[in-house]
C-alpha positions in Angstrom: 22.2 46.4 99.4 25.2 45.8 97.1 27.4 48.5 98.6 26.8 47.0 102.1 28.0 43.6 100.7 31.1 45.3 99.3 31.9 47.0 102.6 31.4 43.6 104.4 33.8 42.0 101.9 36.3 44.7 102.5 36.2 44.1 106.2 36.7 40.3 105.6 39.7 41.1 103.3 41.2 43.3 105.9 40.9 40.5 108.5 42.4 38.0 106.1 45.4 40.2 105.4 45.9 40.9 109.1 45.8 37.2 109.9 48.3 36.4 107.2 50.6 39.1 108.5 50.3 37.7 112.0 51.2 34.2 110.8 54.2 35.4 108.8 55.4 37.5 111.8 55.3 34.5 114.1 57.1 32.4 111.5 59.7 35.1 111.1 60.3 35.1 114.9 60.7 31.3 114.9 63.0 31.5 112.0 65.2 34.2 113.7 65.5 32.0 116.7 66.4 29.0 114.6 69.0 30.9 112.6 70.6 32.1 115.8 70.8 28.5 117.1 72.3 27.3 113.8 75.0 30.1 113.9 75.8 29.3 117.5 76.1 25.5 116.8 78.2 26.2 113.7 80.6 28.3 115.8 80.7 25.4 118.4 81.5 22.9 115.6 84.4 25.1 114.3 85.8 25.4 117.9 85.6 21.6 118.4 87.1 20.9 115.0 90.1 23.0 115.9 90.5 21.1 119.2 90.1 17.8 117.4 92.8 18.7 114.9 95.2 19.4 117.7 94.6 16.1 119.4 94.8 14.3 116.0 98.1 16.0 115.1 100.0 13.8 117.6 99.7 10.8 115.2 98.4 8.6 118.0 95.0 8.0 119.3 93.9 9.1 122.8 90.9 9.3 125.0 91.0 13.1 124.5 90.7 12.6 120.7 87.8 10.2 121.3 86.0 12.7 123.5 86.5 15.5 120.9 85.1 13.2 118.2 82.1 12.3 120.4 81.5 16.0 121.0 81.9 16.7 117.3 79.3 14.0 116.5 76.9 15.4 119.0 77.1 18.9 117.5 76.9 17.5 114.0 73.7 15.7 114.9 72.3 18.8 116.5 73.1 20.7 113.3 71.2 18.1 111.2 68.3 18.4 113.7 68.3 22.2 113.3 68.3 21.9 109.5 65.4 19.4 109.8 63.5 22.0 111.9 64.4 24.6 109.3 62.8 22.4 106.6 59.7 21.9 108.7 59.3 25.7 109.2 59.8 26.3 105.5 57.3 23.6 104.7 54.8 25.3 107.1 55.5 28.7 105.7 54.9 27.4 102.1 51.6 25.8 103.1 50.5 29.1 104.8 51.6 31.0 101.7 49.8 28.6 99.3 46.6 28.8 101.5 46.8 32.6 101.6 47.3 32.7 97.8 44.3 30.5 97.2 42.1 32.5 99.6 43.2 35.7 97.9 42.6 34.2 94.5 39.1 33.1 95.5 38.3 36.5 97.0 39.6 38.2 93.8 37.3 36.0 91.7 34.3 36.9 93.9 35.2 40.6 93.7 35.5 40.5 89.9 32.2 38.7 89.6 30.4 41.1 91.9 31.9 44.1 90.1 31.0 42.7 86.7 27.4 42.3 87.8 27.3 45.9 89.0 28.6 47.1 85.6 26.2 45.0 83.8 23.2 46.3 85.8 24.4 49.9 85.3 24.7 49.4 81.5 21.1 48.3 81.2 19.9 51.7 82.1 20.9 55.4 81.7 22.6 55.8 85.1 22.5 59.6 85.0 18.8 60.0 84.2 17.8 57.2 86.5 19.7 58.9 89.3 18.0 62.2 88.6 14.6 60.7 88.5 15.4 58.8 91.7 16.5 62.0 93.4 13.7 64.4 92.3 10.9 61.9 92.8 11.5 62.3 96.5 8.3 63.5 98.3 10.2 65.4 101.0 13.5 67.1 101.4 14.7 64.6 104.0 13.9 61.8 101.6 15.9 63.7 98.9 18.9 63.9 101.3 18.7 60.2 102.2 18.5 59.2 98.5 21.5 61.4 97.7 23.5 59.7 100.5 22.5 56.3 99.2 23.7 57.1 95.6 27.0 58.5 97.0 27.5 55.4 99.1 26.7 53.2 96.0 29.4 55.1 93.9 31.9 55.0 96.8 31.3 51.2 97.2 32.2 50.7 93.5 35.4 52.7 93.9 36.2 50.8 97.0 35.7 47.5 95.2 38.1 48.5 92.5 40.6 49.5 95.2 40.1 46.1 96.9 40.7 44.2 93.7 43.9 46.1 93.1 45.1 45.3 96.6 44.3 41.7 96.3 46.1 41.5 92.9 49.2 43.1 94.5 49.1 40.7 97.5 48.8 37.8 95.1 51.9 38.9 93.1 53.8 39.2 96.4 52.7 35.8 97.6 53.7 34.1 94.3 57.2 35.8 94.5 57.6 34.7 98.1 56.6 31.1 97.3 59.3 31.0 94.7 61.9 32.3 97.1 60.8 29.9 99.8 61.0 26.9 97.5 64.6 27.9 96.5 65.5 28.3 100.1 64.0 24.9 100.9 66.1 23.2 98.3 69.2 24.9 99.6 68.6 23.8 103.1 67.9 20.2 101.9 71.2 20.1 100.1 73.0 21.4 103.1 71.4 18.8 105.3 72.5 16.0 102.9 76.1 17.4 103.1 76.0 17.5 106.9 74.7 13.9 107.0 77.7 12.8 105.0 80.1 14.6 107.4 78.4 12.8 110.3 79.0 9.4 108.7 82.7 10.3 108.2 82.9 11.3 111.9 81.3 8.0 112.9 83.9 6.1 110.8 86.7 8.0 112.6 85.1 7.3 115.9 85.0 3.5 115.2 88.7 3.6 114.2 89.7 5.4 117.4 87.7 3.2 119.7 89.1 0.1 118.0 92.7 1.3 118.4 92.1 2.4 122.0 90.6 -1.0 122.9 93.9 -2.5 121.9 95.7 -0.3 124.4 93.7 -1.6 127.4 96.8 -2.1 129.7 98.0 1.5 129.0 94.6 2.9 129.6 94.2 1.2 132.9 97.7 2.5 134.0 96.7 6.0 133.0 93.3 5.7 134.7 95.0 4.6 138.0 97.4 7.6 137.8 94.4 9.9 137.1 92.6 8.5 140.1 95.5 9.1 142.4 95.9 12.7 141.2 92.1 13.3 141.7 92.2 11.8 145.2 95.2 14.0 146.1 93.4 17.1 144.7 90.2 16.2 146.7 92.3 15.8 149.9 94.0 19.1 149.3 90.7 20.9 148.8 89.1 19.4 151.8 92.1 20.4 154.0 91.8 24.0 152.6 88.0 24.0 153.3 88.4 22.6 156.8 91.2 25.1 157.6 89.0 27.9 156.6 86.0 26.6 158.6 88.3 26.2 161.7 89.5 29.8 161.3 86.0 31.1 160.9 84.8 29.1 163.9 87.8 30.5 165.9 87.0 34.0 164.8 83.3 33.6 165.7 84.3 32.2 169.1 86.6 35.2 169.8 84.0 37.7 168.8 81.3 36.0 170.9 83.7 36.0 173.9 84.4 39.7 173.3 80.7 40.5 173.3 80.1 38.5 176.4 83.1 40.1 178.2 81.8 43.6 177.3 78.4 42.7 178.6 79.8 41.5 181.9 81.8 44.6 182.3 78.8 46.8 181.6 76.7 44.9 184.2 79.5 45.2 186.8 79.7 49.0 186.2 75.9 49.3 186.7 76.1 47.3 189.9 79.0 49.4 191.3 77.1 52.6 190.4 73.9 51.4 192.2 75.9 50.5 195.4 77.7 53.9 195.4 74.4 55.8 194.9 72.7 53.8 197.7 75.5 54.7 200.2 75.3 58.4 199.2 71.5 58.5 199.1 71.5 59.5 195.4 69.8 58.4 192.3 72.1 56.0 190.3 73.6 57.6 187.3 72.9 56.0 183.9 76.0 54.0 182.9 76.7 54.4 179.3 76.7 51.1 177.4 80.0 50.2 176.0 80.2 50.0 172.2 79.5 46.3 171.4 82.1 44.4 169.4 81.3 44.1 165.7 78.4 41.7 165.5 78.0 39.5 162.4 74.6 38.5 161.0 73.1 35.3 162.4 74.1 31.9 160.9 77.1 33.2 159.0 79.4 30.4 160.0 82.0 33.0 161.2 82.2 34.8 157.8 82.7 38.6 157.6 80.1 40.9 156.2 82.1 41.0 153.0 82.2 37.2 152.8 78.5 36.9 153.5 77.7 39.4 150.7 80.0 37.6 148.3 78.6 34.2 149.1 75.0 35.5 148.6 75.8 37.1 145.2 77.6 33.9 144.1 74.5 31.9 145.0 72.4 34.3 142.9 74.7 33.7 140.0 73.7 30.0 139.6 73.4 29.1 135.8 74.9 32.5 134.9 78.6 32.1 135.7 81.0 32.7 132.7 83.0 29.7 131.5 86.5 29.6 132.9 87.9 28.6 129.5 86.7 28.2 125.9 85.9 24.7 124.8 83.4 21.9 125.6 82.7 19.6 128.5 84.7 16.4 127.7 84.0 14.7 131.0 80.9 15.4 133.1 80.4 15.7 136.8 79.8 12.5 138.9 80.1 8.8 138.2 79.8 7.3 134.8 81.2 4.5 132.5 84.7 4.8 131.1 84.5 5.8 127.4 86.6 2.7 126.3 87.2 0.3 129.2 84.1 -2.0 129.6 82.7 -2.4 133.1 85.0 0.4 134.5 83.4 3.3 136.2 85.0 6.7 136.7 84.1 9.6 139.0 84.7 13.3 138.4 84.7 15.8 141.3 84.0 18.6 138.8 84.1 18.7 135.0 86.8 18.6 132.4 86.7 21.3 129.7 88.7 20.4 126.6 90.1 23.4 124.8 93.0 24.6 122.6 96.7 24.5 123.7 97.7 27.5 125.8 94.2 28.8 126.1 93.7 31.5 128.8 91.9 30.5 132.0 89.7 33.1 133.8 88.1 33.4 137.2 84.4 32.8 137.0 83.6 35.2 139.9 85.0 37.8 142.2 87.0 36.3 145.1 90.3 35.8 146.9 93.0 33.4 145.8 93.0 30.9 148.7 95.8 28.6 147.4 98.2 28.1 144.5 100.0 24.8 144.3 101.8 22.4 141.8 100.4 18.9 142.0 101.6 15.7 140.2 99.0 14.7 137.6 97.1 18.0 138.0 99.7 20.5 137.1 99.2 24.0 138.6 96.1 24.3 140.8 94.4 27.5 141.8 91.6 27.7 144.5 89.6 30.9 144.7 87.3 31.6 147.7 83.9 33.3 147.3 82.6 33.4 150.8 81.7 29.9 151.7 82.0 28.8 148.1 85.2 27.8 146.3 86.1 27.4 142.7 89.1 25.2 141.7 91.1 25.3 138.5 93.5 22.4 137.8 95.6 21.1 134.9 97.1 24.5 134.3 100.5 25.1 132.6 101.3 28.4 134.4 99.6 30.7 136.9 99.5 34.5 137.0 98.0 35.0 140.5 99.3 34.5 144.0 97.8 33.4 147.3 95.8 36.2 149.1 95.3 38.2 145.8 91.8 39.5 145.1 90.5 38.7 141.6 87.6 39.8 139.5 85.2 37.8 137.4 86.7 37.0 133.9 90.2 38.0 135.1 93.0 35.8 133.6 94.6 33.5 136.2 96.8 31.4 134.0 96.8 29.1 130.9 95.8 25.5 130.2 98.4 22.7 130.1 98.6 20.0 127.4 99.4 16.4 128.1 101.7 14.0 126.1 98.8 13.1 123.9 98.2 16.7 122.9 95.0 17.0 124.9 94.5 20.4 126.5 92.0 20.1 129.3 91.0 22.2 132.4 89.7 20.5 135.5 87.1 22.8 137.0 85.3 22.3 140.3 82.9 24.2 142.6 82.5 23.5 146.3 80.3 24.9 149.1 82.2 24.2 152.2 82.8 20.4 152.1 80.1 19.7 149.5 81.1 19.4 145.8 78.7 20.8 143.3 78.0 20.2 139.6 79.7 23.0 137.8 77.5 22.6 134.7 74.5 23.8 136.8 76.3 27.0 137.6 77.8 27.9 134.2 76.0 29.7 131.4 74.3 27.2 129.0 76.1 26.8 125.7 
């Protein structure tokens, strides 16, 4: 029957609109994530641009300036990639909108055609009389009730069909408007991507100029590299001495505590023996000898650490990939061994990471701990070592320090400021150690 066809079409329309809403909701979620990434990358670009301007203001090229340019190019490329992703999402949204518009348009045509046929059929006869004849020609009362329900459903289906057509027309108008807005948005993003691509080309030109000028200063760069290696070796030796000293002190503490426990146990056994001998002579039952309170016993395999140090080391371990950055900026030199950015065939090794930042930027502790050492070191400036159980974080190339040895610090607490070298580069050397093993700090810091 025709009213059943109308109800079926209404159900299909409802499913269509629900599917369109789900697609748009998913697209909106993807767009929100993309917009967040674009904002974060733009903020990073601004930060790096400020650092680059500082290094460029010295009127002479430097490795620090080259690293800032390299990082600026990397973020510029990422911004272009994000804009390309944006265009792809917009293109997909437009295709979905066009498809939805076409499906709605087709459905509206079918609804109009079906409704027109119903009106045409009704106009060929006197609907009122035919309905009365149809009702009162029923042979039983039950048949009369069924025919009445049928006529009511027929009338309701026509009204529902009109309502569906109005809904589809409204949806079509909304889709046309959204298609217009999306096309305008797409054109804006395309223009922005072209502008960003031009900026990228300008940065590459600057990069080529800096590399060329630095290549002409090979002798100076090799001298600076040798001095940097000496400073790094001295820093590593200092750290290892600190770690080995702490390990010796823990081992000594563990030895003393073990001997204290063993001595207490021997004394208890001697008292028990003496009591048994006395009771045997007197013919009495030996009295129970109270066990002496044991010396404080540490958990197994702690390496001589106190309970507090064990807890701190455990929580530090759990903070992997979640530690806050010690300073604003970007990683200008990564952990481990890699090629020198200018000198061909020369390899350099970094015990931690270098974070390039702005002049005088505040340095903060990445986790709760105790200041193990503060020292001034040639080529490394002021150096602060903070202990976190059997972990240690090291902050070097600092201009001044606001903490002292033995002081307890909290995560994100300021401990000093970054120093700037003669080229105008402000860089923090940051390291993480577990006992005598150096770790890659980038695996421990929050991702940016």
